[in-house]
N, C-alpha and C positions, 0 to 999 in steps of 0.2 A: 144493763145500766141505762140510765136515762140518756137521751141523746142531747148533746150539746155540740155546738159547732165551735171548732177552734177559731180563734180570732183571725187566723190567717187562712183564708180560703182561696181555693183555686179559682181561676178564671177560665173563661172559655179558651179553647185550645188553638186550633189551627187558624190562621188568618192570613189571607194573602194580603199583601201590601196595598196601600191606598193611593189614589191619584192625587195630584196636587190640589185639585179642586176639592176632592173628598177630604183631603187633609185639612184644608182650611175650614170646611164645614165641621170636621171633627173637633177642632180646637174651639170653634165658636160654640159648639154643642156643650162644651165643658165636660165633655165626654165621660160619662160614667161607664166605661166599658173596659173590656179587657185589653190592656195595652201591651204589656210585655210580650206576652206570648205572641200576640199578633205581630207586634213589631218585628220580632225576630223572624217570624214566618215570612213577613213581608219581604225582608231583604232576601231571604233565601228563596222565596217564591220567584223573585225577579230573576234569580239565576237558575232556580230549580224548577224545571218543567215536569210535566207528567211522567216523562221518561226517566227522571232521576230516581236513584235508589234512596231509601231512608238515610238520613245524615245523623246517625247515632254514634258512630265511632270516631274517636279522636286518635291520630297517629302520634302527636307530640303534645307535650304540655306547653302552655303559653308562658310558663315560667322559665326564663333562661338558665336558672340554676340547675335544671334538669338537663344534663348534657348529652342525653342519649334518647332515641325514640322510646315511647312508652313500652313497647314489646321487649326492649333491652334494658329497662330501668328496674333495678332490683328492689322494688317497694310497691306496696298496694296503693294505687292511685286510681280513683274513680273520676271520670269526666262526664258531666251531665251537659249535653249540648243543647243549644237553643231550640232545635226542632222538638226535642222531647218536652221541654218547658212549654212550648207553644201548644203542642197537642194535648197536653194535660191541663193547660190553663193554670200553671203554676206561677203565681204572681209574687210570691215571697220566697225568701231563702229557705224558710222552714218547710214550705211545700216542695221546693226543689229537692231538698235532702230526703224526701220520701223515696228517692230513686237510689239511695245507698243504704244497705241494710244496717240497722242498729244505731243510727244517728237521728236523733229527734228531740223534741222538747218534752221530755218525760217528767221534769221537775217543776212543780208549781210554785215553790218558794218555801221559806222557813218562817215559822211562827205566823205572824199577821202579815208578813210581806209576801207579795205576789211577784213572781218573776215576769218581767216584761221583755218584749223583743225576742231576739233569737237566742233563747236560753238552751243551748244545744249540749246534750250529753253524747259522747262518742267513745266507744270501747271502754265504758266504765268511769269516765272522768269528764268533768265540766270543761267544755271547749268554747265557752261563750266569749272568752277574751282572746281566742285564737282564730279570729275571723279577719281576712285580709282582702283588700281590693287592689288588683294588679300588683300583688306582692307587698303591699304596704298595709300595716295594721289599721283596722277600722274600729274606732272606739265608740262606746255608747250602747245603752240598753235599748236598742231600737229594732223594729221589724223592717228588714231590708227588702226593698222592692227589686224585682228582676227586670224592670222595663228597659234598663240600659246594659243588660248582661248578655254577653256572647256565649259564655259557658261557665259552669261552676266546677272547680277542681277540688276534690276531697282527698287530701294526702294523709294516709293513716300510717302510724308508726313513728319512727324517729324524726323529729322536726326541728330540733334545736339548731342544727347546722343550717337549715334553710332560713329560719326567721328569728333566731335568738330565743329569748324566754318564751315559753309556750306550754300549752297543755302537754301532758305526758304522752298522749296517744294520737297527736296529729293536729292538723289545722285545715281551714277552709279558705280557698282563694277564689274570689269572684273576678272574672275577667270581663272588662267593659268593652263596649262597641267602639270602634275607631273609624274615622273617615276613610273612604276608598275612592278611587277614580271612576267608579261605576255609578251612574245616576240611578236613583231608585226612590220610590215613595211607597210606603205601606202604612197600614193602620187597621185598627179594629174597634168595633163598638159591641159591647156585650151587656146582656141583661140576664138576671136570674133570680132564683129563690132568695128570700130574705131581703127583698128590694135591692138586690145587687145591681150596680151600674158601674161600668168602667169603660174608658176609652183611651186609646194610645195612638201615637204616630211615630214613624221612623223615616226620616227624610235625609237622603244623602245626595249631595250635589257636587259634581266636579267643577272646580273654578278655573281650570285651564284645559287647553286642548291636549291632544295625544302627545304633542311634541313640546308642551309647556313644562314648567318646573314641577308640576304635579301637586297642585293645590286642591283641597277638598274641604267641604263643610258638612257636618252631620248634626241633626237635631233629633233627640228622642224626648218624648214627653208623655205624661200619663196623668189621668184624673180618675179617682175612684171614690164612690160614696155608697156605703152599703151597711146594712145591719149584719149581725153575725148569726148565721142560721142556727136555729135551735136555742138561742139565748135571748131572753128579754133584755131590752135597754142597752145591750152591748153594741157598740158601733165602730166602724172603721171609715175614716175619711182621710184621703191623702191626695196630694198633687206633687208633681215633680217634673223637672225639665233638665236636660243635659245637653247643652251645645258643645261642639268640639270642632276644631279646625286643624288641618294637617298641611304642611308646606314641604315641598322637596321630595314628594313621593317617587319622582323619576330621577332623583339625584342621590349621590353618595351621602348627603346630609339631609336628614329628615327631622322636622320639628312637629310636635303634637301639643296642642293646648286644649285642656278639657276642664269643664266646670259642671258640677252637679249640685242642684238645689232640691231638697225634699222638704215638704211641709206636711205634718200629720196632725190630726185633731180627732182623737179616738176617745171612746168610753171604755176604760179597762174592766177586766173580768176577774173578780176575786174568787170565783169558783162556787161550788155547790157543796153542802154538807154531805158527809159520807154515811150518815144515818141510813140504815137499811141495805147498804152494800154487803156483799159476801165478806165475812170476816169481822163485821162490826158487832160489838157486844157492849152492854152497859158496864161501866167501870166502877160504879159507886153504889151498887145495891138497888138502883132503879131499874129493876128487871123489865119493866114495861117498855124501856127504850130498846132492848134487845130484839123485840118483835115489831118495833115501830116501822111503818111503811116508809119507803124511800120518798124523798121529795121530788117534785117535778123538775127534771133536769133543765128546764128553761128558766127556772126561778133566778132572779137577780137580787143578791143580798147587799149590793152597794146602795148608793144614793144618787139622786140627780145632780148633786154637787160634784161628783167624781169626774176626773178628766185625765187625759194623757196627751200632752202637746209636745211635739217634737219638731225641731228645725235642724237642718243639716246642710252645711255648705262645704264643698270640697273643690279645690283648684289644683290642677296637676300640669306641670310643664315637663316635657321629655324631649331630649335631643339625642339623635342617633347619628353616628358618623362611621362610614365604612372606610377604615384606614387602608385596607386591602380587600380583595374579594373574600378573604378568610379571616379577617380581623375587624370587629365592630366595637366601637366605644359608645356607651350609653350613659346619659346623666338624667336623673329624674328628681324633680323637686315638687313637693306637695305640702299644701297647708289645708288642714281640715278642722272643722268645728261642728260639734253636735251638741245641742242643748235639749234637755228633757225636763219638763215641768209636769209633775204627776201627783195626783192625790186619789187614794182609794180607801173607801170605807169597808174594809173586809171584816171577817170574823175569825177568831183564832180557835175557838172551841165549839164542838157540837155535842159535848157530853157534860163535862163539869160546869160549863157555862150555860147549859140549857136551863132556862128559867121556868120553874114550875111552882114557885113559891110567891111570886108577886104578880100583880095585874090579873088576878083571877084565874091563873093557869092551874089546871088540875091534872094529875096523872091519867085519869080516865077520859080526858077530853083533849085529844091531840090538836083540835082546832085552836085551842087556847095556848098551845106551847109557843114559847118565843126563844130566840137566840140572840145573845148580846153581840152587837157590833163592836169591834175593837175601835180604839181611837184611830183616826185616819193615818194612814201611812203617806208620808210626804217625801217626795224626791224632787229636788230642784238642783239639777246638776249640769255642768258644762264640761265637755271633753274637748281637748285641742291637741293637735299634732302638727309638728313641722319637721320635715325630713328632707335630706338630700342623699341620694344614692348614686354612686358611680361604679360601673362595672365594665369589663371588657370580655368579649367572647372571641375565641380564637381556635382555629383548627390548624394543626401542624404536626410534623413528624419529627421524632428523634430516633435516628437509626431505623430500626425495623418497627418501631412503636408509633401508632397513630393516636394523636390526642385531640380531644374536643374539650376545651377548657373554658371556665367562666370564673372570673375573680373580681372582687370589688370591695368597696368601703361604704359603710352606711353610717350617717350621723343623724340622730333623731332626738327630738325633744317632745315629751308627751306630758300632759297635765290634766288633772280632774279637780274641779271646784264644786263643792257641795254646800248648800245652805240648809240650816236647821230651822225647825218650827216648834212652837209650843204644842204640847199635847192637850187633849180635852181636859177641862176642869182645872187647868194649871192656874195657880194664883201666886202673886208676888206681894208679900206682906199684906194680904187681905184684898188685893186688887186683882180682879179677873183678868187673866192674860190668855188669849187663845182659848177662851172659855167655852163651855158647852160640850155636849156629848150626844151622839146619835141615839135615838130611841131604839130599843130592841126590835128586832124584826120578827114577825110571825114566821114560825118555822115553815109552814106549808103554804103561806100566802103573804110573802113579804111586800112591804110597801116602800118603794124607793123615795117617795116624796116627803122627805124629812129634812129638817134644818136645825141649826143650833151651834155648830162649831165655827169659831172664827179662826181663820188661818193667818197666824201672825209669826213673823220671824223671831227666833229667840237668841240669835247671835252665836249659837253653837255650830259654827261653820268649820269646814275643813278644806284643805288644799294639798294635793299630793302631786308630785312630778317626778319623772324619770328621764335622765339624759343617758343616751347610749352611743357609744362609738364602737363600731364592729368592723372586722376584717374577715373575709372568707375566700375560699378557693374551692372549686369543684373541677373534677376532671374524669373523663371516660377514656381509659387507655385500651386500645385495641391491641392485643398481644398477637393474635393471628386470627384466622377465619372462625375459630371455634371458641376462643376465650377472650373475655373482656374484664376489666376492673373499673368499677365506678366508685368514686369516694369524694368526700368533702371534709373540710376542717374550718371551724369558725372560732374566732376570738371576739368576746364582748367585754367591754368595760362599762359597767352601769353604775349610776349614782341616783338614789332615790331619796327625796325629802318629803316630809309630811308635817304639816302644821294643823292643829285642831284645837277647838275650844269646846269645853264641856261645862255643864252646870254642876254646881257643888251639891245639889240635891235633886231628887227626881222631879222632873218638870210636870209629871202627870199626877202628882199626889196633891189633892186639893186641901190637905191640912197643913202643908208645909210651904214656906216661901220658896220661890224658885231658886233663890240663891245667886251667887255671883259666878261669873264666867272664869273658868281656869284654863289657861292656855298651855299647850305643850308643843314641842318641836322635836322630831325624831329624824334620824338620818341612817342610811346604810348604803353601802357600795362595795363592789368587788369585781373580780374578773370571772368570766365563764368561758370554759373551753369545751366545745361539743364537736362531735365528728360522726361520720358514718362511712362504712366500707362495704361494697358488695362485689361478689364474684359471680360472673355470668358465663355460662356455657351455652353454646348455640349448636344443638344437634342438627338444626336446619336453618336456613336463612330466615324463615318466617316464625321461628320460635326460640325460646330461651328457657333455661333452668338456672335458678340462682340461689344464692345464700347471702344474707346481709345482716349487719349489725350496726346499731346507731344509738346515739344518746340525746337526751334533752334535759333541760333544767328550768326550774321556776324559782327565782329568789324571793325573799320576803317582800310583799307588796307588789310582786310582779303582775298579779292578776287585776288589782284594782287601786294600786298606788297608796293603799292604806297601810301604815306601819303601827306596831303595837309593842308594849312591854309586857303583855300578859303571857304567863308561861304556857298557857293552853292554846296559844295562837300561832299558826304557822307564819304570820306576819311579824313575829317577834324580831327585833333588829339584831338580836344576838344569835339567831338561828342560821344554820347553813341553808343554801338553796335545796329545795326538794329536787331529787334527781331521778331520771328515768333511763332505762336501757331496754332496747328492743332487739330481739333476734327474729329473723324471718327467713323461711325457705319457701320457694314457690316456683311456678312455671307460667309462662305466658305464650300464647299462640295467636297468630293472625290467620284465620282460615277463609275458605271460599274466596280465593283471589284477594286475600287480605282485606275483605270487606267486613269480617266478623272477628272480634277480639274475644278470646276465652282466656280467663285467668284462674289460678288456684294458689292459695298460700296458707302455710302454717305459721302462726305468729305467737310470740310471748313477750309481754312487757312487764317489767318489775319497777316499781316506784319505791324509792328509799328516802330516808330522812323525814318520814312522817312523824308528827308529834303524837306521843302516847303518854298516858298517865301512869305513874308508879302505882302498882297494885296495893301497896301497904301505906304509902304516904301520898294521899290525894293532892297535896300541895306541890308535889314534885313532878316534873314532866321531862321526857327525854325525846331525842330525835332518833329513835331506834325502830320506828314502825316501818313495815313493808306491806305493799299491796301488789297484787299481781292479776293480770288478765291474760288469758291465752285462748287460742281457738283456731278455727279455719275460716277462710273467707273465699268464696267463689264468685266469679263475675262473668258476664256476657254482655256484649253490646255490638250493634252493627246491622248489616243487611243479610238476611238469609237468602232472599232472592231479590230481584230488582223491585218487587212490589211488597216484600214482607220484611219489616224491621222489628227488632227485638232488643230489649234491655232487661237484665235481670241480675240479682245478687242475693247471696245467702251467706250468713255468718253465724258462728257460734261464739259465745263470750263466756268462758268459764272463769269466774272471778273469785278472789278470796283475799282476806286480810291475812298475809303470811306471818306477820308478827305485830302484835298489838291488841287492843280491846276489840270486841265485837262492835259493829256499827249499825246493826239492823234491829228493827223493832222486835223481831222474832228471836233475837239472840244469836243469829247466824253470823257467819264471817264472809259472806259474799259482799260484793259492792252494790250499793243502792243504785236505782234508776238505770238499770242495765238488763235488758231482756237476755236470757240465756241463748235463745235462738231468734233470728230475724230474717225475713225474706221479703224481697220486692221484685216486681216484674212489671213490664210495660211492652205491649206489642201492637202493631198496626198492620193492616193489609189493604192494599189499594186495588179496588176492583176496576175492570176496564171501562166502565161507563161513568167515571168521575166520582165515584163514591169510595171514601176511605172509612173503614171501621177499626176500632181499637178497643183494647181493654187492658186492665192491669189489676193485680192483686198484691196486697202486702200483708205481712204477718209480723206481729210482735209478740214474743213469748212473755210468760209471767215475769213480772219484775217486782223487786222489793223496795220499800221505802226506807229512809233513814230512821234514826231513833232519837227522840229528845225528851223522853219521859212520859209521852202521851200514853194513856192506857185505854184500851177497849176499841181503838180505832183500827181499821184494816191495816195489816202489816204488809200487804202485797196487792198487786193489781193483776187481774186475770189476763190471760192471753186473748188475742183477738185476730180475726181476719177482716179486711175491708176490700171490697171490689169496686172499681170505677170503670166507666165505659165512655166511649165517644164515637161520634160519626160525623163526617164532614162531607159536603157535596160541592164540587166545583161547578158553580153556575156558569161562569165564563172564565176566560184566561185571567181576568182581573178580580173576580169575586168568588168567594166561597162562603158557605155557611157551615158553622160547626156547632154541634150539640153535645154537651157533656153531662153525664149523670154521675154523681159522687155518692159513694156508699150505696150502691145499687140495692142491696138486700136490707138496708136500713138497720145495720148492726148497732146495737147499743154497747158502748165500751168506755173505759176510762182512758182518756188520752194523757192525763198528767195527774200527779198527786203530790201534796205538800209534805214536808218532812214529818209533821205531826200526824198526818193521816186524817186531819179534821176536814180537809177541803180537797175537791178534785175538779178537773175540768172534763166534762163529758165529751166524747168524740162527736164529730159532726154528724147529724142525721142525713138521710137521703135528701139531696138537693139537685137542682138542674140549672144549666145555663145555656144560652144560645148566643153565639157571637157571629158577627158579620166581619169577614176579613177582606181587605182590599189591597191589591198590589198593582202598582203602575210603574 
């Protein structure tokens, strides 16, 4: 396949932290370099000297709802620590998730719409609305940067008890960096292929002496400006800063105040036509298209008018108070706002819409072939969240039973406001509104320098909001030295409101008036009860064998706040929540003096209340559909020797529609955008003379796309392997240089495909980056 670089690319990896002076220089430089990674390194480098073992293994989740160490938690949980992100140069959440098998951005979008941000599929289901920061839902279609992230936790399986409404197969929790009482300064500056430039700092300062109240300040910041390797005209530009302050770190009462601001100004990528890919064939008698050559994977079919602007602000206040040495009370309040203003001139078809009848195009002259650009896709959307969470953690005994308990209450208001725009060539009673259309693009040599469309609001706006009140309790009960029970129960009361305005006629039809606005208002609300229970047997102190069962639920409008009265929509206000139940058996072991974690699990998730169509009466729909995913998952992370670290994962995902119609282009019953097998690995070895070398490989098996009536486009995406490598050299105790090569063998592959199969995102070609990391 042609090579294209995904818009989220890794940055240089290791980086020792920077000095104060260097930091100031870094900021002044406006630093286009790799921050995240570096930053993380930095802090760790301050504490981690050459004698320290690789820090790949986590013993506990940062989420207090997990009331046992990970080795005794009866569920698959992957923790990606900062050192791994730093070494790999992983600067976005999507890049970080390459370290867990089977979770990635395989779906490019539906029709002419292109997925933006972290459009994650995990174990067969869309998990984009199940992304959290420090246990609180993070809304918006944005690409999340890791510059302020300590670790990423991927919780697979039953998640309803942890977070309420959610994806059937789990959620992602990003843990942010917090101030400490140890002074440190780190940073990085990186440059690479595709004009990549990135810089970051991580500064932590103790504001009181050893005997003081324990006040500290921390600042993380990043700037990045780069093209996207392998893609013409696509760009990523972002800046962010995250100041935080902590008080009372030496006392029973601790206060944390965090603020994060992110600003992105990107050029979005609508993908590349699939003409010429394996599985492509002409659908309408134009046989010459079946043998047509593939387009250059760097081709850009959008326009210079396209943009993707994101602004995000998040403020969090947390209070912790130790009532006793074994009882801690916490209260967290957060307000967050994310706005995205986006326009993309994509194309929807590469077959039926291929123009060979106008403009002099002829079947025998491929240089004359053109492809029609669809009218621009506009998104002008604001997401807001306000939440207050209070919980208590306690350890106590009842007779011979030992308890580790966490219980709490969560009150949350979430809302999403969207503005509508006129389509190309729209007219109102003969007057042009939002008029114009993009000229067709030459198939093999597209020109983005076109104009004509006027972006004008049409008043067809919408607003959705959900209020949730939740109560939960989790407990790990130690029955004796060999047996434990871990369980949780959650009650949610939710209320969702949706107001929308639509036009009475199609706004894109140039022969009709636009018509008048028609408003509607919908409401739904109910109670959700979810739970999970696991039995753990410990044959040894460093290992466990477990069996677990849990549930999750997603009510109408739960993913995007949109409600509907359409019979074929899961957002119909009259429908029940879609429900999921997961069973899992597995084992976990901490080996080599508990420095290496090894896990294995068998799992099965079944989703019910899916909307299906009556086979005889197409106007009738029922909630009788079922989907299922099952398989095995293996994991490894930690230090094999003091100088050798490793992280790896393998999963199988056997999916199918257990009841209901087929959902795939080939008529099959598997789930779309889900590789049947996936593997990921990363390992580094530190040599005695200051040189560290590392490499990683990842594999994604063949995956199938969805079906929407498109004919002739590829029904599936071939499997692929990608290999990355790195080397870092410590010049001094304060400075090291890191060199990363991505896609070492320049593998051509399809990273994502849209539902129709008209468009795909090529995988990133071979690229290189060099990063200077500073630690003081």
